[in-house]
DOFIMAR-807222 format. One line per 2 residues: number of its first residue (from 1); for each residue x, y, z of C-alpha. Coordinates in steps of 0.001 Angstrom, whole numbers, plus 500000, padded with zeros to 6 digits. Layout:
BEGIN
NUM) X/Y/Z ~ ...
# end
This chain:
BEGIN
1) 145593/683051/450632 ~ 147715/680448/452458
3) 146305/676943/452594 ~ 146742/674167/455134
5) 147754/670931/453402 ~ 148971/667833/455203
7) 151240/665534/453154 ~ 151836/662005/454447
9) 154605/659889/452899 ~ 155131/656273/453941
11) 157601/653493/453177 ~ 156234/650087/454141
13) 157618/646642/453440 ~ 155059/643894/452905
15) 156047/640188/452728 ~ 154374/637648/450413
17) 150748/638820/450265 ~ 147796/639628/448049
19) 146481/642836/449611 ~ 144379/643968/446659
21) 143532/641651/443770 ~ 141920/642126/440369
23) 139015/640174/438871 ~ 141292/637193/438178
25) 142598/637021/441751 ~ 146006/638405/440758
27) 147632/641147/442870 ~ 147111/644524/441207
29) 150074/646116/439458 ~ 151021/649153/437382
31) 153748/650261/434985 ~ 155824/653130/436403
33) 159267/654134/435213 ~ 158987/651566/432445
35) 158755/648547/434749 ~ 155909/646712/436421
37) 155341/647591/440079 ~ 153191/646056/442784
39) 150139/648250/443388 ~ 147484/648621/446073
41) 144589/650785/444945 ~ 143655/653959/446761
43) 140139/652574/447255 ~ 141498/649555/449121
45) 143553/651683/451501 ~ 140731/654184/452041
47) 138472/651293/452985 ~ 141075/650016/455449
49) 141428/653516/456897 ~ 137667/653849/457341
51) 137553/650495/459153 ~ 140352/651652/461462
53) 138183/654614/462504 ~ 135983/652164/464414
55) 138705/651920/467063 ~ 139577/655623/467064
57) 136286/657527/466908 ~ 132836/657187/468517
59) 130068/655701/466401 ~ 128175/658988/466209
61) 131161/660596/464464 ~ 131033/658092/461604
63) 128723/657261/458721 ~ 127391/654257/456870
65) 127601/653707/453107 ~ 124977/651239/451950
67) 122125/650455/449575 ~ 120180/649207/452601
69) 119766/652743/453862 ~ 115993/652338/454320
71) 116589/649491/456768 ~ 119184/651551/458638
73) 116772/654463/458943 ~ 113837/652195/459855
75) 115759/650894/462879 ~ 116189/654440/464120
77) 112505/655206/463552 ~ 111484/652113/465525
79) 113915/653031/468305 ~ 112037/656319/468717
81) 108571/654787/468535 ~ 108267/651003/468718
83) 104602/651252/467658 ~ 105795/652208/464168
85) 107669/648944/463566 ~ 105375/647735/460752
87) 105424/651026/458835 ~ 108983/652100/459707
89) 110658/650902/456493 ~ 107990/652591/454341
91) 108312/655825/456313 ~ 112071/655553/455847
93) 111788/655045/452081 ~ 109473/658038/451624
95) 111699/660254/453763 ~ 114872/659248/451926
97) 113311/659805/448509 ~ 112311/663330/449518
99) 115657/664073/451159 ~ 118021/662668/448508
101) 115980/662453/445318 ~ 116952/658772/445046
103) 114520/656009/444211 ~ 114120/653672/447190
105) 112458/650494/445904 ~ 112489/646746/446591
107) 115292/645104/444584 ~ 114231/643081/441564
109) 115020/639608/442830 ~ 113032/636572/443798
111) 112257/636086/447512 ~ 114370/633452/449224
113) 112813/630127/450198 ~ 110418/630640/453078
115) 110161/634393/452569 ~ 106598/635672/452389
117) 107336/639382/452390 ~ 109153/641111/449537
119) 112674/642357/450183 ~ 113048/645680/451974
121) 113378/648692/449673 ~ 116893/649740/448728
123) 118655/652535/446924 ~ 119920/651674/443448
125) 123406/652824/444509 ~ 125366/653243/447722
127) 124234/656179/449831 ~ 126649/657606/452385
129) 124964/659166/455429 ~ 126302/660075/458834
131) 124869/658655/462038 ~ 123637/662111/463007
133) 122005/662597/459600 ~ 120126/659322/459993
135) 119026/660419/463464 ~ 117726/663725/462065
137) 115835/661905/459292 ~ 114311/659516/461835
139) 113030/662432/463905 ~ 111608/663971/460741
141) 109850/660741/459692 ~ 108274/660246/463134
143) 107079/663836/463144 ~ 105751/663809/459573
145) 104064/660410/459819 ~ 101915/661495/462719
147) 100954/659374/465762 ~ 099952/656393/463600
149) 103049/656470/461395 ~ 100955/656680/458268
151) 102924/656874/455006 ~ 100161/658845/453269
153) 100270/661393/456092 ~ 104038/661679/455670
155) 103758/662176/451902 ~ 101171/664925/452430
157) 103554/666457/454962 ~ 106334/666382/452373
159) 104262/668263/449811 ~ 105125/671386/451753
161) 108231/672982/450214 ~ 109387/673988/453672
163) 109159/670439/455024 ~ 110846/668944/451960
165) 113666/671494/452338 ~ 114021/670450/455987
167) 114367/666810/454957 ~ 117043/667720/452435
169) 118862/669902/454947 ~ 119000/666961/457337
171) 121374/665136/454972 ~ 123398/668225/454110
173) 124492/669128/457627 ~ 126489/667507/460426
175) 128659/665377/458159 ~ 130544/662515/459732
177) 134336/662418/459770 ~ 134511/659778/457023
179) 132142/661700/454739 ~ 134080/664924/455336
181) 137359/663173/454534 ~ 136448/660919/451608
183) 133525/662835/450138 ~ 130110/661734/448965
185) 128312/661550/445631 ~ 124513/661556/445457
187) 123722/660834/441811 ~ 120178/662224/441933
189) 120975/665386/443907 ~ 124323/666856/442939
191) 123863/669668/445456 ~ 124204/667058/448224
193) 127625/665979/446986 ~ 130507/666497/449406
195) 133973/667314/448056 ~ 136564/664938/449468
197) 139144/666569/451719 ~ 141710/663804/451280
199) 143419/662378/448214 ~ 145042/658955/448485
201) 147508/657762/445869 ~ 147725/654180/444691
203) 150534/652624/446701 ~ 153259/651292/444395
205) 156449/649353/444964 ~ 159662/651362/444735
207) 161181/648508/442717 ~ 160280/646085/439966
209) 157895/643457/441293 ~ 157133/639981/440012
211) 153980/638014/440673 ~ 154469/634501/442036
213) 152035/631642/442413 ~ 151579/629265/445343
215) 150349/625770/444543 ~ 148519/624302/447502
217) 146696/621119/448459 ~ 144163/620420/451180
219) 143652/617016/452752 ~ 140196/615591/453433
221) 140192/614840/457177 ~ 137829/611879/456753
223) 139774/610194/453964 ~ 140975/606682/454933
225) 144703/606143/455364 ~ 144912/603998/452256
227) 143364/606681/450050 ~ 146050/608925/448626
229) 145646/612290/447000 ~ 144386/615668/448013
231) 140821/616646/448736 ~ 141375/619947/446955
233) 144139/621602/444990 ~ 144539/625170/443792
235) 146817/628132/443317 ~ 146935/631631/444784
237) 148970/634489/443335 ~ 151032/636794/445523
239) 153887/639282/445527 ~ 156065/641093/448044
241) 157171/644707/447963 ~ 158503/647810/449626
243) 155680/650260/448978 ~ 155635/654042/448726
245) 152302/655316/450064 ~ 151086/658907/449881
247) 148046/660914/450952 ~ 147284/664633/450905
249) 144755/666115/453313 ~ 143261/669532/452592
251) 142617/670715/456150 ~ 140693/673777/454964
253) 138255/671613/452965 ~ 137922/669269/455928
255) 137098/672233/458176 ~ 134454/673436/455736
257) 132899/669981/455546 ~ 132807/669458/459310
259) 132025/672977/460432 ~ 133021/674512/463758
261) 132576/672800/467101 ~ 129340/673710/468848
263) 130138/672595/472396 ~ 130865/675264/475002
265) 133729/673270/476499 ~ 135719/672845/473266
267) 137290/675237/470740 ~ 135707/675736/467287
269) 138618/673809/465732 ~ 137901/670657/467809
271) 136100/668657/465055 ~ 138876/669151/462512
273) 141566/668404/465122 ~ 139925/665096/466041
275) 139444/664198/462381 ~ 143058/664983/461457
277) 144411/662978/464393 ~ 142202/659994/463589
279) 143029/660051/459881 ~ 146761/660346/460531
281) 146843/657352/462865 ~ 144388/655280/460821
283) 146108/655841/457484 ~ 149549/655067/458905
285) 148590/651901/460782 ~ 145850/650419/458574
287) 146334/647593/456105 ~ 143945/646168/453492
289) 142806/642692/454508 ~ 142927/640898/451144
291) 144016/637260/451691 ~ 145306/638179/455147
293) 144303/634793/456603 ~ 146390/633098/453916
295) 149522/635222/454319 ~ 149378/636844/457784
297) 151164/639873/456314 ~ 150744/642197/459316
299) 153422/644863/458949 ~ 153690/648497/459998
301) 155499/651282/458117 ~ 159260/651558/458467
303) 159259/655303/457819 ~ 156684/658098/457834
305) 157344/661684/456726 ~ 154654/664291/457387
307) 154758/667827/455990 ~ 152357/670686/456705
309) 152298/672931/453636 ~ 150658/676260/452822
311) 150447/676175/449010 ~ 149808/672776/447437
313) 150292/669046/448061 ~ 153569/667513/446872
315) 154197/663795/446344 ~ 157714/662343/446490
317) 156967/659465/444126 ~ 159386/660989/441592
319) 162234/659707/443756 ~ 161326/656205/442592
321) 160678/656788/438879 ~ 163924/654872/438353
323) 163274/651608/440179 ~ 165315/651050/443311
325) 167905/648269/442883 ~ 168324/645511/445411
327) 170948/646292/448026 ~ 174244/644340/448211
329) 172897/642271/451080 ~ 169353/642148/449726
331) 166389/644364/450449 ~ 165105/647684/449083
333) 164370/649771/452181 ~ 167844/651190/452755
335) 168228/652451/449190 ~ 164646/653771/449215
337) 165417/655891/452268 ~ 168630/657116/450652
339) 166667/658145/447564 ~ 164218/660174/449641
341) 166975/661744/451734 ~ 168566/663091/448556
343) 165405/663871/446572 ~ 163296/665689/449177
345) 165714/668520/450129 ~ 166567/669118/446473
347) 162906/669272/445420 ~ 161915/671575/448282
349) 164890/673849/447741 ~ 164328/674215/444010
351) 160627/675016/444466 ~ 161174/677124/447579
353) 158791/675014/449655 ~ 161033/674132/452596
355) 158943/673679/455749 ~ 161410/672833/458493
357) 159115/674060/461273 ~ 156306/671770/460181
359) 158122/668578/459170 ~ 158111/665361/461158
361) 159837/662003/460706 ~ 158667/658809/462351
363) 160943/655861/461575 ~ 162044/652411/462681
365) 165455/650760/462294 ~ 168973/651657/461282
367) 168120/651483/457572 ~ 165967/654607/457922
369) 168541/656691/459823 ~ 169345/658738/456719
371) 165823/660236/456843 ~ 166343/661824/460283
373) 167363/665267/458924 ~ 164077/665609/457028
375) 162099/666583/460110 ~ 161660/666436/463855
377) 162035/662887/465140 ~ 158827/661639/466765
379) 156940/658535/467828 ~ 153464/657854/466483
381) 151772/659324/469540 ~ 153900/662463/469485
383) 153381/662807/465733 ~ 149584/662790/466130
385) 149778/665233/469040 ~ 152128/667692/467354
387) 150383/667645/463972 ~ 146936/668214/465479
389) 148344/671058/467585 ~ 149845/672674/464474
391) 146567/672241/462598 ~ 144626/673790/465485
393) 146912/676816/465448 ~ 146530/677273/461685
395) 142755/676768/461678 ~ 142264/678917/464760
397) 144288/681789/463362 ~ 142712/681517/459929
399) 146188/681174/458407
# end
């Protein structure tokens, strides 16, 4: 049966920066093609993409991933019935334990100075719940706790298999866009896990990359004029690179995770269309914020190639297994584009996966001109519009 897979390939040049560092503060790297490359982890770019959703999607379409899930739910309980403020966090903890199987307990740490009450209960690991799932759990807790919001009443209520199943169903339906895209693991209830619809590769430089170190000093503003020397000295590591970024979105899995639209004024494919459009724009334009105040490395991709496939995802990273050499006048972008322009048609021809009808190229500058034949030339806005329209047609037809 044909699938609907969206491949996104990006070339992006980043100046001196430290987008994603390891435990020593050094920019992450990897060996590929026998040489060390600059690397930005998939987790870092997924985080940046999720943050970009805040500007692209309404809050009720997104989720929250936190250990402080009892506090988040308690706020919703109190919003529904302000009289339950004192018991809200305990109602939340009991509801979450029944719904997810997780232990929700106060963390084992000493209270801060001046704190009389113990810390609010938390999950022992990050729980990822959508805004609508939290709303459903809040309604359940208010209902089960009775008019007085009594925790014992709620626990008696949860002894009913039917009610406990309802609580569990509340966190297994109406997934947010970010949960549907990036998946969810609930360690204590594997049946609540959500398979991720998107795979994001670690971004790597197309060329050999060296790590440099910046020695800096800071002056104490209140030091007298006759006192020499710095108030602080230190070093910060950085690198610069032309990165190849790649993500594959399984639109069919995304559709299964989100379900069909329920509104009368929108087609059933509306949720997946909105999610695809938001992910496409967010992934292309986002940037991890590591050391961004130090380096101000705000760049956007020079070239984006998007392919809609019907069999399997295909990365083009093989074009850069042999590191790209520096061009005669400096730089790596021109040769990187030339590599892709030669590699992509050959790969697709040999594997019989040419998709001319569903290929788009979004590019900036003369250096990227060689990529033009790889797809229809578009701007970012047109790319999002055309891709979501193609996805809607495929999802709607069941192709």
